[in-house]
N, CA, C and O atoms as a GROMACS GRO file, in nm:
protein
  352
    1MET      N    1  11.098  11.233   8.801
    1MET     CA    2  11.019  11.350   8.825
    1MET      C    3  11.051  11.400   8.964
    1MET      O    4  11.064  11.322   9.058
    2GLU      N    5  11.063  11.530   8.978
    2GLU     CA    6  11.083  11.593   9.108
    2GLU      C    7  10.970  11.691   9.136
    2GLU      O    8  10.930  11.766   9.048
    3LEU      N    9  10.920  11.689   9.259
    3LEU     CA   10  10.812  11.778   9.300
    3LEU      C   11  10.846  11.838   9.435
    3LEU      O   12  10.909  11.774   9.519
    4ILE      N   13  10.804  11.962   9.456
    4ILE     CA   14  10.818  12.028   9.584
    4ILE      C   15  10.679  12.072   9.628
    4ILE      O   16  10.605  12.135   9.553
    5GLY      N   17  10.644  12.036   9.751
    5GLY     CA   18  10.512  12.071   9.801
    5GLY      C   19  10.504  12.054   9.951
    5GLY      O   20  10.603  12.026  10.018
    6ARG      N   21  10.383  12.069  10.003
    6ARG     CA   22  10.360  12.057  10.147
    6ARG      C   23  10.275  11.933  10.176
    6ARG      O   24  10.185  11.898  10.098
    7ILE      N   25  10.305  11.869  10.289
    7ILE     CA   26  10.229  11.753  10.334
    7ILE      C   27  10.092  11.802  10.382
    7ILE      O   28  10.085  11.898  10.459
    8THR      N   29   9.982  11.737  10.338
    8THR     CA   30   9.848  11.782  10.374
    8THR      C   31   9.798  11.724  10.505
    8THR      O   32   9.711  11.783  10.570
    9LYS      N   33   9.851  11.609  10.545
    9LYS     CA   34   9.819  11.550  10.677
    9LYS      C   35   9.933  11.456  10.714
    9LYS      O   36  10.010  11.414  10.626
   10ASN      N   37   9.945  11.422  10.839
   10ASN     CA   38  10.054  11.338  10.885
   10ASN      C   39  10.059  11.205  10.808
   10ASN      O   40   9.955  11.148  10.775
   11ALA      N   41  10.179  11.159  10.779
   11ALA     CA   42  10.198  11.032  10.708
   11ALA      C   43  10.146  10.916  10.793
   11ALA      O   44  10.144  10.923  10.916
   12VAL      N   45  10.102  10.810  10.724
   12VAL     CA   46  10.047  10.692  10.790
   12VAL      C   47  10.124  10.569  10.741
   12VAL      O   48  10.151  10.555  10.622
   13VAL      N   49  10.158  10.481  10.834
   13VAL     CA   50  10.222  10.354  10.798
   13VAL      C   51  10.110  10.250  10.786
   13VAL      O   52  10.037  10.224  10.881
   14ASN      N   53  10.098  10.191  10.666
   14ASN     CA   54   9.997  10.089  10.641
   14ASN      C   55  10.063   9.954  10.621
   14ASN      O   56  10.171   9.944  10.562
   15GLN      N   57   9.997   9.850  10.671
   15GLN     CA   58  10.046   9.714  10.652
   15GLN      C   59   9.960   9.647  10.546
   15GLN      O   60   9.837   9.652  10.552
   16LEU      N   61  10.025   9.585  10.449
   16LEU     CA   62   9.956   9.517  10.340
   16LEU      C   63   9.921   9.374  10.380
   16LEU      O   64   9.968   9.324  10.483
   17LYS      N   65   9.840   9.308  10.299
   17LYS     CA   66   9.799   9.171  10.328
   17LYS      C   67   9.917   9.075  10.337
   17LYS      O   68   9.912   8.978  10.413
   18ASP      N   69  10.023   9.102  10.262
   18ASP     CA   70  10.140   9.013  10.262
   18ASP      C   71  10.242   9.053  10.368
   18ASP      O   72  10.359   9.014  10.359
   19GLU      N   73  10.200   9.131  10.469
   19GLU     CA   74  10.283   9.171  10.583
   19GLU      C   75  10.384   9.282  10.553
   19GLU      O   76  10.452   9.327  10.644
   20ARG      N   77  10.396   9.328  10.428
   20ARG     CA   78  10.484   9.441  10.398
   20ARG      C   79  10.421   9.568  10.451
   20ARG      O   80  10.300   9.576  10.467
   21LYS      N   81  10.506   9.668  10.478
   21LYS     CA   82  10.457   9.797  10.527
   21LYS      C   83  10.501   9.907  10.432
   21LYS      O   84  10.606   9.899  10.369
   22VAL      N   85  10.417  10.011  10.424
   22VAL     CA   86  10.443  10.124  10.336
   22VAL      C   87  10.400  10.253  10.405
   22VAL      O   88  10.304  10.254  10.481
   23VAL      N   89  10.473  10.360  10.379
   23VAL     CA   90  10.438  10.492  10.432
   23VAL      C   91  10.358  10.565  10.324
   23VAL      O   92  10.406  10.583  10.212
   24ASN      N   93  10.238  10.608  10.358
   24ASN     CA   94  10.153  10.682  10.265
   24ASN      C   95  10.133  10.824  10.317
   24ASN      O   96  10.114  10.848  10.436
   25PHE      N   97  10.140  10.919  10.223
   25PHE     CA   98  10.117  11.059  10.257
   25PHE      C   99  10.066  11.132  10.133
   25PHE      O  100  10.078  11.084  10.021
   26ASN      N  101  10.010  11.250  10.156
   26ASN     CA  102   9.956  11.331  10.047
   26ASN      C  103  10.037  11.460  10.037
   26ASN      O  104  10.075  11.519  10.138
   27LEU      N  105  10.063  11.501   9.914
   27LEU     CA  106  10.144  11.620   9.887
   27LEU      C  107  10.061  11.719   9.806
   27LEU      O  108   9.997  11.682   9.708
   28ALA      N  109  10.063  11.845   9.847
   28ALA     CA  110   9.997  11.953   9.772
   28ALA      C  111  10.106  12.034   9.703
   28ALA      O  112  10.194  12.090   9.768
   29VAL      N  113  10.098  12.042   9.570
   29VAL     CA  114  10.195  12.116   9.491
   29VAL      C  115  10.123  12.237   9.432
   29VAL      O  116  10.024  12.222   9.361
   30ASN      N  117  10.172  12.357   9.460
   30ASN     CA  118  10.111  12.480   9.409
   30ASN      C  119  10.188  12.529   9.288
   30ASN      O  120  10.311  12.526   9.284
   31ASP      N  121  10.113  12.575   9.189
   31ASP     CA  122  10.172  12.629   9.067
   31ASP      C  123  10.099  12.757   9.032
   31ASP      O  124   9.980  12.772   9.061
   32TYR      N  125  10.168  12.848   8.969
   32TYR     CA  126  10.109  12.977   8.930
   32TYR      C  127  10.133  12.998   8.781
   32TYR      O  128  10.238  12.961   8.728
   33TYR      N  129  10.034  13.058   8.716
   33TYR     CA  130  10.052  13.091   8.574
   33TYR      C  131   9.974  13.218   8.543
   33TYR      O  132   9.881  13.256   8.614
   34LYS      N  133  10.015  13.282   8.435
   34LYS     CA  134   9.952  13.408   8.396
   34LYS      C  135   9.845  13.379   8.290
   34LYS      O  136   9.874  13.322   8.185
   35SER      N  137   9.723  13.420   8.320
   35SER     CA  138   9.612  13.404   8.228
   35SER      C  139   9.602  13.527   8.139
   35SER      O  140   9.634  13.638   8.181
   36ARG      N  141   9.558  13.507   8.017
   36ARG     CA  142   9.545  13.622   7.925
   36ARG      C  143   9.444  13.725   7.973
   36ARG      O  144   9.466  13.846   7.959
   37ASP      N  145   9.334  13.678   8.030
   37ASP     CA  146   9.225  13.770   8.063
   37ASP      C  147   9.218  13.813   8.209
   37ASP      O  148   9.169  13.922   8.238
   38SER      N  149   9.266  13.732   8.302
   38SER     CA  150   9.242  13.769   8.442
   38SER      C  151   9.367  13.767   8.531
   38SER      O  152   9.355  13.747   8.652
   39GLY      N  153   9.482  13.785   8.476
   39GLY     CA  154   9.602  13.796   8.559
   39GLY      C  155   9.658  13.662   8.604
   39GLY      O  156   9.651  13.563   8.531
   40ILE      N  157   9.713  13.660   8.724
   40ILE     CA  158   9.780  13.541   8.775
   40ILE      C  159   9.679  13.445   8.838
   40ILE      O  160   9.595  13.486   8.918
   41LYS      N  161   9.688  13.319   8.802
   41LYS     CA  162   9.602  13.213   8.855
   41LYS      C  163   9.687  13.116   8.936
   41LYS      O  164   9.805  13.096   8.907
   42GLU      N  165   9.627  13.056   9.037
   42GLU     CA  166   9.695  12.955   9.118
   42GLU      C  167   9.627  12.821   9.094
   42GLU      O  168   9.504  12.812   9.089
   43LEU      N  169   9.708  12.717   9.079
   43LEU     CA  170   9.659  12.582   9.058
   43LEU      C  171   9.724  12.492   9.161
   43LEU      O  172   9.847  12.489   9.171
   44SER      N  173   9.645  12.419   9.239
   44SER     CA  174   9.697  12.326   9.338
   44SER      C  175   9.669  12.184   9.290
   44SER      O  176   9.557  12.151   9.251
   45THR      N  177   9.772  12.100   9.294
   45THR     CA  178   9.759  11.960   9.257
   45THR      C  179   9.789  11.876   9.380
   45THR      O  180   9.889  11.898   9.447
   46PHE      N  181   9.701  11.781   9.409
   46PHE     CA  182   9.717  11.694   9.525
   46PHE      C  183   9.760  11.556   9.477
   46PHE      O  184   9.697  11.498   9.389
   47ILE      N  185   9.869  11.506   9.535
   47ILE     CA  186   9.929  11.381   9.488
   47ILE      C  187   9.938  11.283   9.605
   47ILE      O  188   9.991  11.317   9.711
   48ASN      N  189   9.886  11.162   9.585
   48ASN     CA  190   9.900  11.055   9.683
   48ASN      C  191  10.036  10.989   9.663
   48ASN      O  192  10.069  10.948   9.552
   49CYS      N  193  10.115  10.979   9.770
   49CYS     CA  194  10.251  10.926   9.762
   49CYS      C  195  10.267  10.803   9.849
   49CYS      O  196  10.202  10.789   9.953
   50SER      N  197  10.356  10.713   9.806
   50SER     CA  198  10.392  10.594   9.882
   50SER      C  199  10.543  10.587   9.891
   50SER      O  200  10.613  10.608   9.793
   51PHE      N  201  10.594  10.556  10.011
   51PHE     CA  202  10.738  10.543  10.033
   51PHE      C  203  10.763  10.405  10.091
   51PHE      O  204  10.708  10.370  10.195
   52TRP      N  205  10.846  10.326  10.022
   52TRP     CA  206  10.866  10.186  10.058
   52TRP      C  207  10.999  10.158  10.127
   52TRP      O  208  11.015  10.049  10.183
   53ARG      N  209  11.092  10.249  10.126
   53ARG     CA  210  11.229  10.217  10.168
   53ARG      C  211  11.250  10.215  10.319
   53ARG      O  212  11.327  10.133  10.368
   54SER      N  213  11.184  10.302  10.394
   54SER     CA  214  11.205  10.310  10.539
   54SER      C  215  11.079  10.363  10.607
   54SER      O  216  11.020  10.462  10.563
   55LEU      N  217  11.038  10.297  10.713
   55LEU     CA  218  10.920  10.341  10.787
   55LEU      C  219  10.952  10.460  10.877
   55LEU      O  220  10.862  10.536  10.914
   56LYS      N  221  11.077  10.476  10.913
   56LYS     CA  222  11.120  10.581  11.006
   56LYS      C  223  11.087  10.722  10.952
   56LYS      O  224  11.066  10.814  11.031
   57ILE      N  225  11.084  10.737  10.822
   57ILE     CA  226  11.059  10.869  10.763
   57ILE      C  227  10.920  10.924  10.799
   57ILE      O  228  10.898  11.044  10.793
   58SER      N  229  10.829  10.835  10.835
   58SER     CA  230  10.693  10.880  10.868
   58SER      C  231  10.693  10.979  10.985
   58SER      O  232  10.601  11.060  10.996
   59GLU      N  233  10.794  10.972  11.072
   59GLU     CA  234  10.802  11.064  11.185
   59GLU      C  235  10.822  11.209  11.141
   59GLU      O  236  10.779  11.301  11.210
   60TRP      N  237  10.886  11.230  11.027
   60TRP     CA  238  10.915  11.365  10.977
   60TRP      C  239  10.813  11.415  10.875
   60TRP      O  240  10.810  11.534  10.845
   61LEU      N  241  10.732  11.327  10.823
   61LEU     CA  242  10.632  11.367  10.724
   61LEU      C  243  10.505  11.410  10.796
   61LEU      O  244  10.408  11.334  10.802
   62THR      N  245  10.508  11.531  10.849
   62THR     CA  246  10.395  11.583  10.926
   62THR      C  247  10.325  11.695  10.849
   62THR      O  248  10.384  11.758  10.761
   63LYS      N  249  10.201  11.718  10.884
   63LYS     CA  250  10.119  11.819  10.817
   63LYS      C  251  10.190  11.953  10.811
   63LYS      O  252  10.240  12.003  10.912
   64GLY      N  253  10.195  12.011  10.690
   64GLY     CA  254  10.254  12.142  10.670
   64GLY      C  255  10.401  12.141  10.635
   64GLY      O  256  10.455  12.243  10.593
   65SER      N  257  10.468  12.027  10.652
   65SER     CA  258  10.612  12.018  10.620
   65SER      C  259  10.635  12.038  10.471
   65SER      O  260  10.561  11.984  10.388
   66LEU      N  261  10.738  12.114  10.437
   66LEU     CA  262  10.776  12.134  10.298
   66LEU      C  263  10.875  12.025  10.260
   66LEU      O  264  10.977  12.007  10.327
   67VAL      N  265  10.845  11.951  10.153
   67VAL     CA  266  10.931  11.840  10.111
   67VAL      C  267  10.957  11.845   9.961
   67VAL      O  268  10.879  11.900   9.884
   68LYS      N  269  11.068  11.786   9.923
   68LYS     CA  270  11.102  11.767   9.782
   68LYS      C  271  11.110  11.617   9.761
   68LYS      O  272  11.184  11.548   9.831
   69ILE      N  273  11.034  11.567   9.665
   69ILE     CA  274  11.035  11.424   9.638
   69ILE      C  275  11.079  11.400   9.494
   69ILE      O  276  11.063  11.485   9.407
   70SER      N  277  11.134  11.283   9.472
   70SER     CA  278  11.169  11.242   9.336
   70SER      C  279  11.130  11.097   9.320
   70SER      O  280  11.136  11.019   9.416
   71GLY      N  281  11.091  11.060   9.202
   71GLY     CA  282  11.050  10.922   9.175
   71GLY      C  283  10.963  10.915   9.052
   71GLY      O  284  10.959  11.008   8.971
   72ARG      N  285  10.894  10.804   9.041
   72ARG     CA  286  10.804  10.784   8.927
   72ARG      C  287  10.665  10.834   8.963
   72ARG      O  288  10.622  10.824   9.078
   73ILE      N  289  10.597  10.887   8.865
   73ILE     CA  290  10.459  10.931   8.885
   73ILE      C  291  10.373  10.863   8.778
   73ILE      O  292  10.413  10.853   8.662
   74TYR      N  293  10.256  10.816   8.819
   74TYR     CA  294  10.165  10.753   8.724
   74TYR      C  295  10.022  10.775   8.771
   74TYR      O  296   9.998  10.804   8.888
   75ALA      N  297   9.930  10.759   8.681
   75ALA     CA  298   9.788  10.775   8.712
   75ALA      C  299   9.721  10.638   8.704
   75ALA      O  300   9.750  10.559   8.615
   76SER      N  301   9.631  10.612   8.798
   76SER     CA  302   9.557  10.487   8.801
   76SER      C  303   9.408  10.520   8.799
   76SER      O  304   9.365  10.623   8.850
   77ALA      N  305   9.331  10.430   8.742
   77ALA     CA  306   9.186  10.448   8.738
   77ALA      C  307   9.120  10.311   8.734
   77ALA      O  308   9.184  10.210   8.703
   78TYR      N  309   8.992  10.308   8.766
   78TYR     CA  310   8.916  10.183   8.753
   78TYR      C  311   8.785  10.215   8.683
   78TYR      O  312   8.743  10.330   8.676
   79ILE      N  313   8.722  10.112   8.630
   79ILE     CA  314   8.594  10.125   8.560
   79ILE      C  315   8.484  10.084   8.658
   79ILE      O  316   8.484   9.972   8.710
   80ASP      N  317   8.388  10.175   8.682
   80ASP     CA  318   8.280  10.142   8.776
   80ASP      C  319   8.173  10.058   8.708
   80ASP      O  320   8.186  10.024   8.590
   81SER      N  321   8.067  10.023   8.780
   81SER     CA  322   7.961   9.936   8.729
   81SER      C  323   7.885   9.997   8.613
   81SER      O  324   7.820   9.926   8.537
   82GLU      N  325   7.892  10.130   8.599
   82GLU     CA  326   7.823  10.198   8.489
   82GLU      C  327   7.914  10.218   8.368
   82GLU      O  328   7.875  10.281   8.270
   83GLY      N  329   8.036  10.164   8.375
   83GLY     CA  330   8.130  10.177   8.264
   83GLY      C  331   8.207  10.308   8.261
   83GLY      O  332   8.272  10.339   8.162
   84MET      N  333   8.200  10.386   8.369
   84MET     CA  334   8.269  10.514   8.375
   84MET      C  335   8.406  10.495   8.440
   84MET      O  336   8.422  10.420   8.536
   85GLN      N  337   8.506  10.566   8.385
   85GLN     CA  338   8.640  10.559   8.442
   85GLN      C  339   8.649  10.654   8.561
   85GLN      O  340   8.611  10.771   8.552
   86LYS      N  341   8.701  10.604   8.674
   86LYS     CA  342   8.713  10.682   8.797
   86LYS      C  343   8.857  10.678   8.844
   86LYS      O  344   8.924  10.575   8.830
   87PRO      N  345   8.908  10.788   8.901
   87PRO     CA  346   9.044  10.786   8.956
   87PRO      C  347   9.047  10.703   9.084
   87PRO      O  348   8.946  10.689   9.153
   88LEU      N  349   9.163  10.647   9.114
   88LEU     CA  350   9.179  10.570   9.239
   88LEU      C  351   9.206  10.660   9.356
   88LEU      O  352   9.222  10.613   9.468
   0.00000   0.00000   0.00000
């Protein structure tokens, strides 16, 4: 999957419990479509991203930067105490 969007806030390097590090950032992807009744609509999708290959990239992943990413995309959820599914 390939996506093009803008970084919503500066990337952050997080350290995991097992001492590995990962770069996390959020991407906003804008899409436009024509509605039958009210003209052109805009839809923004916000995607949480993780980059594992190099920590150095976090220096360039700054708020407002336009980026193109490719990789796997998946959705995760958990079940809360009331039995309702919630996004992660």
